[in-house]
C-alpha positions as CSV (number, residue, x, y, z in Angstrom):
1,M,48.6,163.3,83.9
2,S,45.0,163.3,85.2
3,S,45.8,163.6,88.6
4,V,48.2,166.7,87.9
5,S,46.1,169.9,89.6
6,P,47.0,173.5,88.8
7,S,48.0,175.4,91.5
8,C,45.6,177.7,93.2
9,T,47.4,180.6,93.3
10,L,48.2,180.6,89.8
11,G,44.6,181.6,88.7
12,A,45.1,185.2,87.3
13,L,48.1,184.2,85.1
14,P,47.7,182.9,81.5
15,S,46.5,179.8,80.8
16,R,50.0,178.7,79.7
17,F,51.2,179.6,82.5
18,R,48.3,177.4,84.9
19,R,49.7,173.8,84.3
20,A,51.7,172.6,86.6
21,R,55.5,173.4,85.9
22,V,58.3,170.8,86.3
23,L,61.5,172.1,87.0
24,I,64.6,169.3,86.8
25,V,68.1,170.2,87.9
26,G,70.2,167.6,86.3
27,C,68.6,166.3,83.5
28,G,70.5,163.0,82.5
29,D,69.1,159.9,82.1
30,V,66.7,159.3,85.1
31,G,65.3,162.7,84.1
32,L,64.9,162.0,80.8
33,R,63.2,158.9,81.9
34,V,61.0,161.2,84.1
35,V,60.4,163.4,81.3
36,R,58.8,160.6,79.1
37,Q,56.1,159.8,82.0
38,L,55.3,163.6,82.8
39,Q,54.5,164.3,79.0
40,G,50.8,165.7,78.3
41,P,48.7,168.4,78.1
42,R,48.4,169.6,81.8
43,V,52.6,169.5,82.8
44,R,55.1,172.1,81.6
45,V,58.8,170.8,82.1
46,L,61.8,173.1,82.3
47,A,65.6,171.5,82.7
48,L,68.7,173.3,83.7
49,T,71.4,172.4,81.0
50,T,74.9,173.6,80.9
51,S,74.8,173.6,77.5
52,A,73.1,175.5,74.6
53,E,74.5,173.1,72.1
54,R,71.9,170.3,73.7
55,A,69.4,173.0,74.0
56,P,67.5,171.9,70.6
57,A,67.7,168.4,71.9
58,L,65.9,168.9,74.5
59,R,63.2,171.2,72.8
60,A,62.8,168.2,70.3
61,L,61.5,166.1,74.0
62,G,59.0,168.5,74.7
63,I,61.6,169.9,77.3
64,T,62.3,173.8,77.8
65,P,66.0,174.0,78.3
66,L,67.4,176.6,80.9
67,L,70.9,177.8,80.8
68,G,72.6,177.8,83.8
69,N,75.5,175.8,85.8
70,L,75.6,174.7,89.7
71,D,79.1,175.7,90.2
72,Q,78.0,179.5,88.9
73,P,75.4,180.6,91.4
74,A,74.8,183.9,89.5
75,S,73.4,182.0,86.4
76,L,70.7,180.3,88.5
77,R,68.5,183.4,89.1
78,R,66.3,182.9,86.2
79,L,65.2,179.4,87.9
80,A,63.5,181.7,90.8
81,G,59.6,181.2,90.5
82,L,59.7,179.4,87.4
83,A,58.2,176.2,88.5
84,T,55.6,174.9,90.8
85,R,57.7,171.7,91.2
86,V,61.2,170.7,91.2
87,L,63.3,167.7,91.1
88,H,66.9,167.9,91.8
89,L,68.8,164.7,90.4
90,A,72.4,166.9,90.3
91,P,74.9,165.2,92.7
92,P,77.4,167.0,94.8
93,P,80.9,168.0,93.9
94,G,82.9,164.8,93.0
95,Q,86.0,166.3,94.6
96,G,86.0,168.6,97.5
97,E,88.6,167.2,100.0
98,G,91.3,170.0,99.4
99,R,88.8,172.7,100.4
100,A,88.0,173.8,104.3
101,D,84.5,172.8,103.3
102,W,85.0,169.9,101.9
103,W,81.5,167.9,103.3
104,R,79.5,170.2,101.9
105,D,77.6,170.1,98.7
106,P,77.7,174.1,97.3
107,R,75.7,173.3,94.2
108,T,72.6,172.3,96.2
109,L,73.1,175.1,98.3
110,A,73.2,177.6,95.2
111,L,69.8,175.9,94.1
112,A,67.9,176.9,97.3
113,R,69.1,180.3,97.7
114,A,67.9,180.9,94.1
115,L,65.2,179.1,94.6
116,R,64.2,181.6,97.4
117,L,64.4,184.7,95.5
118,R,60.9,185.1,94.1
119,S,57.7,183.1,95.0
120,L,59.0,179.2,96.4
121,P,57.9,175.8,94.3
122,D,55.4,173.9,95.9
123,A,57.4,171.1,95.8
124,L,60.7,169.5,95.4
125,V,62.2,166.1,95.3
126,Y,65.8,165.6,95.9
127,A,67.5,162.0,94.7
128,S,69.9,161.6,97.5
129,T,72.0,158.3,98.0
130,S,71.2,155.2,100.2
131,G,74.9,155.6,101.6
132,V,74.2,158.2,103.5
133,Y,73.7,155.3,106.4
134,G,76.8,153.7,106.6
135,D,77.7,150.6,107.2
136,C,75.0,148.9,109.0
137,G,76.5,145.4,109.1
138,G,73.7,143.5,106.7
139,A,70.8,145.1,109.0
140,W,67.2,146.0,108.1
141,V,67.1,149.8,107.3
142,T,64.1,152.2,108.0
143,E,63.8,155.8,107.0
144,A,63.9,156.3,110.6
145,R,67.7,155.1,111.2
146,T,69.9,158.0,112.0
147,V,72.6,158.7,109.2
148,A,76.1,158.0,109.5
149,P,78.0,158.7,106.3
150,A,81.4,157.6,106.2
151,T,82.4,158.8,102.5
152,P,82.8,162.1,101.8
153,R,80.6,162.0,98.8
154,A,77.8,160.6,100.9
155,Q,78.9,163.6,103.9
156,R,78.2,165.8,100.5
157,R,74.7,164.2,100.1
158,V,73.9,164.5,103.9
159,D,74.5,168.1,103.6
160,A,72.5,168.7,101.0
161,E,69.6,167.0,102.5
162,R,70.1,169.7,105.4
163,A,70.3,172.3,102.8
164,L,67.0,171.2,101.4
165,R,65.1,171.2,104.8
166,H,65.4,174.5,105.3
167,L,63.2,174.7,102.1
168,G,61.0,172.7,103.7
169,R,60.7,175.2,106.6
170,A,60.1,178.1,104.5
171,G,57.5,176.6,102.8
172,V,58.2,173.8,100.1
173,R,56.8,170.1,100.2
174,T,60.4,168.6,100.2
175,S,60.6,164.9,100.1
176,I,63.7,163.1,100.1
177,L,64.3,159.7,97.9
178,R,67.6,157.6,99.4
179,V,68.4,155.7,95.9
180,P,70.8,152.7,95.9
181,G,72.8,151.4,92.7
182,I,70.5,152.7,89.8
183,Y,70.6,149.8,87.2
184,A,68.8,149.3,83.3
185,P,69.9,147.4,80.3
186,D,69.3,150.3,78.6
187,R,71.3,152.8,80.9
188,E,74.8,153.6,79.6
189,G,76.9,151.0,82.0
190,G,73.8,150.1,83.7
191,T,74.2,146.6,84.3
192,P,77.3,144.7,85.6
193,E,78.6,142.9,82.2
194,A,81.5,145.5,81.5
195,R,83.0,144.5,84.6
196,L,82.0,140.6,84.8
197,R,83.7,141.0,81.2
198,K,86.8,142.2,83.2
199,G,86.9,139.3,85.8
200,T,87.0,141.5,88.7
201,P,86.4,140.1,91.8
202,V,83.9,140.0,94.4
203,L,84.1,138.8,97.7
204,V,83.6,135.6,99.6
205,A,80.4,134.6,101.0
206,E,81.5,135.2,104.7
207,D,83.2,138.6,103.8
208,D,80.2,139.8,101.1
209,V,78.1,142.3,101.8
210,Y,74.4,143.2,101.3
211,T,73.8,145.9,98.4
212,N,70.5,147.4,97.2
213,H,69.0,148.3,93.6
214,I,66.3,149.9,91.4
215,H,65.8,150.0,88.0
216,A,65.9,153.0,86.2
217,D,62.5,153.3,85.2
218,D,61.4,152.4,88.4
219,L,63.3,155.4,90.0
220,A,61.7,157.9,87.7
221,R,58.3,156.5,88.8
222,A,59.0,156.9,92.4
223,C,60.1,160.6,91.5
224,V,57.1,161.5,89.9
225,A,54.7,159.8,92.5
226,A,57.0,162.2,94.9
227,L,56.5,165.3,93.0
228,W,52.6,164.8,93.5
229,R,52.3,162.8,96.4
230,G,55.7,162.8,98.9
231,A,54.8,164.5,102.2
232,A,56.7,167.3,103.6
233,Q,60.1,166.6,105.3
234,R,59.5,162.9,104.7
235,V,61.9,160.6,103.2
236,Y,61.6,157.4,100.9
237,H,64.0,154.6,99.8
238,A,63.6,154.1,96.3
239,S,65.0,151.0,96.5
240,D,63.4,147.4,94.6
241,D,62.3,144.4,96.7
242,S,65.7,142.5,96.4
243,D,67.5,141.0,99.4
244,M,70.5,140.0,97.7
245,K,74.3,140.2,98.4
246,M,77.0,142.0,96.2
247,G,78.5,138.2,94.7
248,D,75.5,137.1,94.1
249,Y,74.0,139.9,92.3
250,F,77.0,139.5,90.0
251,D,76.3,135.8,90.0
252,L,72.8,135.9,88.7
253,A,73.8,138.5,85.8
254,A,77.1,136.4,84.6
255,D,74.2,133.3,84.5
256,L,71.8,135.7,82.2
257,Y,75.0,136.5,79.8
258,G,76.6,133.6,79.8
259,L,79.5,134.8,81.0
260,P,82.2,133.2,83.9
261,R,80.6,134.0,87.3
262,P,83.7,136.6,89.1
263,P,86.4,135.3,91.2
264,R,85.5,135.2,94.9
265,L,88.4,137.2,97.5
266,P,88.2,136.8,100.9
267,R,88.6,140.5,102.1
268,S,92.5,140.1,103.8
269,T,93.2,139.4,100.0
270,A,90.3,142.3,98.3
271,Q,92.4,145.3,100.3
272,A,95.3,145.1,98.6
273,E,93.9,143.8,95.0
274,L,90.9,146.3,94.5
275,P,90.6,149.6,94.2
276,L,89.7,152.0,96.8
277,T,86.8,153.5,95.1
278,L,85.2,149.7,94.8
279,L,86.5,148.3,98.2
280,S,84.2,151.3,99.8
281,F,81.1,150.0,98.3
282,M,82.2,146.7,99.9
283,G,82.6,148.2,103.4
284,E,79.0,148.8,103.7
285,S,76.1,146.2,104.2
286,R,72.4,147.2,104.8
287,R,69.2,145.9,103.6
288,L,66.2,149.1,102.5
289,D,62.9,148.8,103.6
290,N,60.7,150.2,101.3
291,T,57.7,150.1,102.6
292,R,57.0,153.9,102.7
293,L,58.0,153.5,98.8
294,R,54.7,151.4,98.4
295,R,52.3,152.7,100.9
296,E,52.9,156.5,100.9
297,L,53.9,156.8,97.6
298,R,51.8,154.2,96.2
299,V,55.0,152.9,93.6
300,R,53.9,149.3,92.1
301,L,57.7,148.3,91.0
302,R,58.0,147.4,86.8
303,Y,60.9,145.4,88.2
304,P,60.6,144.0,91.7
305,T,63.8,142.2,91.9
306,V,66.9,143.1,89.7
307,A,66.4,139.4,88.3
308,Q,63.3,140.6,86.5
309,G,65.1,144.0,85.6
310,L,68.3,142.4,84.2
311,R,66.2,140.1,82.1
312,C,64.3,143.2,80.6
313,A,66.6,144.0,77.6
C-alpha cells in the first residue's frame, strides 16, 4: 500500500521492523479479508490465534501467527510492543450473566492491559456493534447519539469501547467502528438463504423494524481505512446505504434465490413462536447514518445496498 508510511520512531530499528506492523486480534472471516487488502512489502501482518494447528495455514497466507488467548491474560504479554497498528475484531464472551460483572468484556480489558506493558501502538481500531444504541424507533442515528444498550451482549460492547478509550487517553489513536449485520455470499452463514429454507417468519409490515447491513468485503475496507485514516477517539458507522426493513430484506433475498417469501406474523404472535435471540433483533429498529464513513474515512462502498451485495455471488 503506497499510503502506508513507517512510524518515525522506528528509524533506529532493522529494516524488517520499519514496515507497518498490523496485529489482528480475532482473525476470522473479516480478518482474513483485511489481510488480503493489506498484503504488500510495506506491511507485516500478525494475528493472534488460540490454536497452534492453525499456525501453518496463517503462515501460508503471509501472516505471522502469535499464540495467545484473550481468556488467559498471561498469554498476551508477548503482544506488547509488537505492532504499530492493532485491529480488534474479537467479540466479548457470549455468556456472563452468572458473574457479578456480567456486563464487562474481560477479553478487551486483558488486551488493553497487555498493550500497555511496552511501547503502545500508534493506532487501534475496534469493531463494535450498532446494538449499543438499543431501540431507536426507526429513527436515523448518527455517531453522536447516546448509547442505550438493551441486551447483555451490547452492554459488554459498550464496556469494551470504554476500555479502549482509556488507551486513547494514553496516546493511542483509537477508532471505533459500530457494525450492523455482516453478510456475504461467500461467508459461512452470510446470507439469509438457510433461514428462508426453514420458513422462519418475519414481522408484518406495521410491526416490522429497520435493520442495517454491511458486506464483509466493505467492512474489511472500512477496517483498513480506519487503521490509517481514523481520527483519535472517533466513532464510525460501518454500514451500507440501504434503507430497508427486516421483512423487506428477506423478501428481496427470497426473490433472488427463487424461494418462497417468509410468512409474516404480528408481533404479539411472534413473541410466542420465535426464540428470544431472534426476538431481540426484532425489538430494535434504527437506521445508521454512514456520512462519516464516506466523508472522513473516504470509503467507497463496493456494495452500497444489500441488493447489489447479494447478487455478487
